[in-house]
C-alpha positions, 0 to 999 in steps of 0.5 A: 779864752784858750780852748781845751781841744785846740790846746790838746792838739798843740800838746800832742804835736809837741816833740819834747817829752818833758815839755809835753808832760809839763804842758799837760799837767798845766792844761789839767790844772787850768781846766779845773780852774775854769780858765780853759773853755770847751768848744764842741762846734769846731772840727780841727785837722792836722797832718797825719805824719806829724802825729804824735809829736815824738822825740828822735829816740827811741827807734821804732821797730817791729814788735819781734825786733824789740830785744828780750828783757832779762831781769838778771842785768841792770840793762835788762831791767831798764829795758823792761822799764823802758817798754813801760815808759813807751806804753805810757808815752803813747797812752798819754798821746792817745788820750790827747788825740781822743780829746781833739779829734772827736767833736759832738761828745758829751762834756764829760767825755773830754773831762774823762780823757783829760784826766786819763792824759794827766795820769798817763803823763804821771805814770810816764814820769814815775817810770822814767825817773826810776829808769834814770836811777839805773843810768838810762832814760826814755829813748835809750832802747828801741820800742814798737808802735802797736798801740799808736798804730791802732790809734791811727786806724781808728781816726774815723769813728769814735766808737771804733776808737773806744772799742779797740784802744782802751778796751782792747789794746790798753786792757791788755795791760790789766793782764800783763802788769801783775806778772811784770810787778811780780818779776820786780818783786822777785828781785826786791825792786820795791820802787818798781813794784809801787809804781806798777801798783799805781799803774794797775790801779789807774789803768782799771779806771782808764779802761772803765772810761773806754767801756763807759763811752763805748757802751754810751755810743752803742746805746745811742745807736741802738746796737748790741755792744757784743755785736758792735765789738765783733764787727769793729774788731774785724773791720779795723783788724784788731789783735785777737784777744788771748788769755790768761785774763785778769778777770777781777781787774777786767770786771772792775774795768766794766767788762760784763760777765757775758764779755768775759765769758766770750773772752775766755772761750775764744 
């Protein structure tokens, strides 16, 4: 019988974007129909240089070299959508990585991240299809790789991964998406607004999953989440949290009042 973590790794290394999306949706459906097993006893390994599987384009450049995205041209709007598609592509990969890389977590952990991977693939498809209506597609603009770089830094500890990827890097989207949505509202791109509403709704759930498993691991190890996060952020060189923060979305995503107060005072 096929095994969830092994197939997740196989999909992660696939370099064909559309094949990756299609295979991921099939994996989710097959798992729901109990045609895929879950084996937590196996430690898989893979060459770091081949992860994640990605197409030849987009070119990856430092964040400051990504062109500014102006909303007064079709190309500028497509470039902004491309940055969102790239985030969703990396988010799909990071969810797959969370599944295969870390054994010995509860079954629900793997099921949670499988759902995240499927939803990120859906987001990618929505954004890319809308970008194609402008005459562009994924790979047509350069992109940066900050999200995946944090995934690579946290390969040695699931608690670091949960702390610093969904709760730090992805949670930034909760703060940024409303502003991007409003920019598309101003130019009356209703389809982009609809897509961004879907992404914001789902991303709250994804960050909530990161919070759930980070807090689970802290409780299991008998450590304070506040202290653990501070130490992990320093050890793994996480970016400094900077506002303004979408406090309501972060509350829904499972951040405590104490955590939110510390963010706002930092």
